[in-house]
N, C-alpha and C positions, 0 to 999 in steps of 0.2 A: 285464803288457802295458800299455804306455802308450797311451791312446786320447785324441785331442784333436780338437776341431772346427777347430783352427787348422792352418796349413800348415807349422809348425815345431815343434820340441821344444826346450824350454829346456835349456841346457847340453849340447846334443848337435847333431851335424850329420847330415844324411841321407846315408848312404853308398851306399845302393842302393834303388831303387824296385822293389818286387816285383810290384806290380799291384793291381788292384781286388779287394777282399774284400767279401763280403756275407753277410747272414743274412736269411732269408725265413721268415715265419710267416703262416699264414692262420688267422684266428680267427673264431668265431661263438659267441654266447652260447648256453648250453643252455636248455632250456625253463624251468627254475626261474629262471635268471638273467634271461631275457627277461621273465618274469612280474613278478619283483621289481623290475626296472628300470622296467617300465611303470608299476607302482604308484608308485614313487619320482618318476617324471616328472610325476605329477599335482600334486605339491607345488612343482614348479619348482626352480630352482637346480641344484646339482651332483648328478648321479645317480651315487652312490658305487658301485653295482654295476657299471655300465658303465665308470666310471673305473678300477676295479680290473682289469677285463678288458683294457682298453687298456694299462694299466701292465704287466701280466703279458706281453702280446704284445710290447711294446717290449723288455722285459728278455730275453725268449726270443730275439728277433731279434738283439739286441746280443750275447748269449752265443754264438749261432751264428756271427756275424761274427768275434768274437774267436777262436773255435775254428778258423775258416777261416784266419785270419792265423797262428795257431800252427802249423798244418799246413804253411804256406809258409815257416816259419822266421823270421817277422817279429819285430822288437823293439817295433814301435809301429804304430799306425794313425793316419794324419793325415787331415784333411778329412772327419771322420766326420759323417754326416747320417742322418736318418730320413725315410722317405716312407711314406705310407699310401694305399691305393687300395681303394675299395669296388667289388667286381666282381660281386656278387650280393646280393640282399636279406639284410641282417644278416651278410654275410660280408666281411671286410676282410683285405687283404694288408698286412702291415707289413714294411718293408724297412729294414734298417740297413746302411749301406755306407760305405766309405772306401778309402784307399790304404794298403796294407801296405808298410812300409819297414824296412830294416836301418839301424841307427844307428852312427855313429862318435862316440866320446866323447873 
């Protein structure tokens, strides 16, 4: 599956726009991660525990978006973006989205 933040695919033409695809994940650190992250924050700088949680959430949302596109029969996803929204204390929704397309080569 080709995934791009651009609106075109190199060496291919968009034959059909299938629609918007998305992957949604809601994540919250567990008690151990919260404790360790809080300790790491005392030193300042990058908080590796929380960075890992964020990276895993983005990857999971990305994988769900790709799965959605595959279910639609897409060859590619164009205009891919991420968005994140905190909607409760320590709870964040991560959204990966884009436009599923069929390609003509």
